[in-house]
Structure formats: structure tokens, C-alpha cells
N, C-alpha and C positions, 0 to 999 in steps of 0.2 A: 504494500500500500504506500502510495506517495505521500510524503509529509508536506505540510505547507510552510512556506517561509514568510515571516513577517519582517519587514524592514523597520527598524526603530531608530529615530533620530532625536537626540537631545540637543536642541538648538540654543546656543548662547550668543551673546553679542560679540564675543571674541573667538570662541571655538564651537565646533559642532562635533559631538560624539555620536557615533553610529555603530550599529551591529545588526546582524541577522538573528532572529529568535525563532526557534522551531519547537512547537508544542510546549512553549513556556520555558525552554532551555536556551540560554544564550550560546551561540556558536562562538566560542572564545577566540578562535582564529580570525573572526571577522570584526572584532571590536577595534575600532579605529578612531582617530582624532584628526580633525581638519580645521583649517582656518575658516571663519564664518563668512568672510567677504561682505560683512554687513554694511560697509560704506559704498559698495558698488551699485551700479544701476540694476533695475529689476531684472532685465534679461540675463545679465551675468549671474545674478544670485540664483535664479531659477535653473540656469544651465549648470551651475555649480552643484546644486542639490541633486540634479539628475546624475552628474558625474560621480557624486558620492554613492548614489544607489548602485551604479554600475560597478564601482570599485568594491563595495561591500559584497555584492552578489558574486563577484569574481573570487572572493575568498571563501565561498561556500562550495565545497566539492560535490555538489549534487545538482547538476545542470537540469535534471529531469523534474526536480521539485518545483511546483508552481509557486508564484509569489502571490500570497493571499491579500496583501495590503501593505500600506505604509502609514506609520503613525508618527506624529511629531509632537514633542514637548516644545512649545514655542513661547517666547516671552511675550508679555502683554504690554500695552492693551491690544486685545485681539478678539475678534468675534469667532470663538472656537466652533460654534455650531455651523457657521457658514464658511469657515475657513478664510475669513477676510482679515487682513492685517490692518490694525488701527494705530500703528506706531508712527509718530512723527515728532520732530523736534528733539530727538534723542541722539542724532548722528549715527544711529544704528538701525538698519532696515527701513530708513525713511522712504526709500524709493519704492517700497512695497505697499505704501499706504493706500488703502481703498481697493487693493487688488485681491482677487480670489486665488490664493496661493495654490490651493488644491487643484483647481481647474487648470491653471497654467502649468503646474508641475506634471500632472497626469498627461496633458497634451505633449509636453516635452518628452516624457518617458515613452509614450506610444510612438514617438517619431524615431525612436532608436530601435533598430531591428534586434539588437542583442538583448534588449529588455522586453520589448513588446511581445515577443513570442513566449515569454515566461510568465506573463501576467495572467492570473486566473480570471475567468469570466466575471467573478464578483469583486475584482480588485477595486479598492477605493482608498482614499487618503483621508485621514482624520487627524484632528488637532485637539490638544488640551493643554492646560496649564501644567508646568513642570512639577510643581508641588503636589498637584492632584494625582498625577501619574506616579510619582514616587510613592504616595500613600496607597494607591491602588495596588502597586507592586508589593508593598509591605503587607497589605491585607490579604492578597491572594497567595503570596509565596513566602512572606517573611515574618517579621516579629509581631505583626498585627493580626495574624491568622487566629480565628476563634474569638476575636474581640467583638462584643456587642456594640460598643461605642468607642471609637478610637479617633484621636486627633493626631495627625502627622505634621511635623514641622520641618522645614528646611531652613537652616541658618547659614548665611553666607554674606554676600554683599547686601542682602536684604532679608526680610522674614517672609517665607512662604508657608502656606498652611492648607490643609484640607480636613474635612470631617467625613467620617465613614460610619455607617450603621450596618452591622453584619456583612462587612466586606464591600458594601456599595457606597459610592460617593453620594453625599447629600449636600446640596447647596442652598437649601432653604428648609424651613420647618422650625419646630420648637427648639430653642437653644442654639440654633445654627445661624451665625452671622451671614450677611449677604455674600453669596458665592463661597462661603467657607473661609473667608479672608480675615486674618487677624492683624495684618500689617498696619491697619489704620486705627487701632485702639489708641485713644489719647492717653498720654502719660506726661504729667508735669510740663505741659506746653509743647510736647513733642508727640510723635507717633511711635507705636511699638517698633516700626521698621527702623527708626533712628536708634533705638536702644538695644534691640535683639538682633544684632548684625555685626559685621566686621567693624563698621564705624562706631557701633555701640560699645564694643570692647575698648577701642582706642579712646573714645570720649570719656569712658569711665576711668581709664588709666590717667587721663589728664586731670579729671576731678580729684583723683587720689594723689595728685602731685608726682606721678611717675613720669620719667623721661620717655617721650614718644617719638622724638625726632629720629628718623631712620629706622624705626621699629615697626613691625607688623604684628598681627595676632600670633603668627607662628613663632616670632621671636619671644613674645611673652610666655607662650605655651612651653617653649624649650626651657626658659628660665624657671617656670613653675615646676616642671618635671624634674629639674635638677635641685629643687628644694628652696629656690629663692623665695623668702617669706612675702615680699611685696607682690610678686607675681602670683603667688598662691592666693593671697588676699584678693587680688584683682578678679580672679575667676570665681572665687566664692561669692564676691559681691555681684558679679554678673549673673550667677545662678539665682541669687536671692532677688535681684531686680526683675529677672525674667519671670519668677514666680509671682511677684507682686503685680506685674502687668497682666499676666495670662490667667491666673487662677479664677477670677470672676467669670470669664468666658468659658473656661473648662468646666467649672461647676454648673453653669447654666445648661450646658449640653449634657452633663452627667457622664463625662468620659471615664471609661474604666482603664484605658491605656493610652499612653502617649509615646510615639516613636519619633526620634530626632535624627535628621540627616543633614547633609550639606557640609560645606568646608569646615565650619566651626565645630561641627559634631566630632571631628577628628580629635578635638580636645575635650570631648565629653566627660572623661574621667575627672577633669579638673573642676567642672561646674555643675554636672548633673546631680551629684549628691546634695549640694547646697540647694539646687532647684527643688528637689524632691522633699528635702527637710523643711524648706520654707513653705511649700504647699501644705505639708502636714500641719505646720504651725498655724496656718491660716484656715485649718479645718477641712482640707480637701485631700483625699487620698486616691492615687491612681498609680498603676505600674508605669514606670518610665524606662524605656530602652533606647539605646543608641544603635542606629542601623549599622549593619556590618559592611554594607557597600551601597552607598547612595546611588551611584550610576547604574549598577546592575538592577537595583530595585526599580529605578525609573524605566529602564529598558523592558523589564518584565511587566511593569505596569502598562506600558504602551501595548505590549502583546495582549494583555488582558482586556484593555480598553477596545482595541480594534477587532480582535478575533473572537473574544468570548462575550463581550457586551452585546446585548440585542440591538 
């Protein structure tokens, strides 16, 4: 029996990470990273995305397997249902504003004989927010499996989030913020996105009187791991602030588990205990786990979204 290939793209403003996923398993030989070409014109970006599809398929040694679809985690603002890019003024993907990316990309793929012949009759292209797809991957294959109500967070340059009930994404309903987004929670004249992010860690370091010139989060994490008391205090304070900001929303939803991914999650051992302890102090208890592999969870989430979702 022929198996179906799903092409999964995690699109960022700087890089695009892509792979082939077969029956929920990532073909590791196909996992690749490319420049995003986000500042180029629309035609060049679409052609580049098609080139990536060709390259990834070339790394799957199963020419007879049909390509069931292509799923993309794409940054917003974006009309994910219609596949229309709404980004402008950010100097990244501005040339795609108002365009139906799915329509243009499928046309480009079907113009290439080495790809066209491999597309299944039901081939389609779907889009969703990267945090939502990360959460769907965790709910289907990872640490959120079996959870009745889970909130998944991605912490990096900003704060991404999604809400899940019994493994399905929910974007509205009791206790669910609009679209499942937590980035815009107000906090002391700022938003959660300003505080629970890379710049949030650095801002907190400045507030604590630490030297930030020439230092990134990674540098502070290395110091904390080596026992530097100031760096240790920084991440403990970050975890506590994170709990102060998010606990009311997590309580309203009744989350029984929280899964954290993203670049900052690599330092999870430094701030997650403080995050969990502070939530408990505030009267809210939930299991907190750090994703073992944010990218792989996102790629598997794309598979679940495109192939398994009705």
C-alpha cells in the first residue's frame, strides 16, 4: 500500500524549515532549512516555496508515494482560512499582501512536471498559525496527549499560544480568548508579548540592574547554568512574572496542562519551576512540561492539521 507524503513548512521571517511527514512520522533525511527570501517580490517568494517543495521531495526515496498536501505554519497577520497574506509594513513578506498564497503556490507546483505528477487528486494547501500547529502536534503526538484542556505556549521573539480541548484546537468559547491568543494580555502598561519573550528577559535583566550590552538570552542562560547567582535570579523572576501575567487566563479556561516550546523553552529548567510554584501560590495548579522538540512538534502538527483534520 502506498503511503502519503505531507509537505510541512514552518515559515519564519528569516528562515523556512521544511520536511516531509509520512503517516505522522517525520522523514528525518528531508528536514531542511532555507532562507525565507521574505524581502523579495511575490513571484520570487512563490517560486522559492515551490523550489523548497521540490528539494524536500527529492530527499524522500519513495518516488511512487503521492503527495497528499502541503501545510504551512505562516506568520501573521494572515487570513488562514482563505490563505491570504495580510502582512504589510513589517519589511517581511510585504509583497504578498492581499494575495492568495495557496492558489499561487499550487499553480506554480502544477507547472512543474517533476511535482505535478506526484500530487494526489485531493492535494491542497492549508495554513495556520505556528503556535496553533505546535500545540496540535503536542496534543496529537507529544506531551499534551490525553489532556482534556491544554494551553500550549511558544516563547521566542514573541509569545505564541493556542488552546486545545481533547486534542482539538479551540479559538472561541468559555474561557478561551479571541483566537486563543495571549500575547495581548495587558500587564503594567505593556502587553504579555513584551514581557514573555526574548525582549522580556532582557528588559527584566535591565530592571534588575544587570549588564545587557552585548548579551542575549543565551548568554544569561549559560551564566545561570554555571551557577551565576544574578543570572539564576533573572530566570526565577521571569518565571514568576510569567505566572502573574498568565494565571488568570489559564484559570478561566481550566487548563489541566501547559506545554512550553520555542527558543526560550531551551532554558526551561531555569524558569519553569518558578513559573509552576508561583501559579500554585496564586491558587492554580496544572502540569507544566517543556517540549522536547518544538520544530518536530510543529511539523507533526501540520500533518495532523492537513491530513487528519476534517
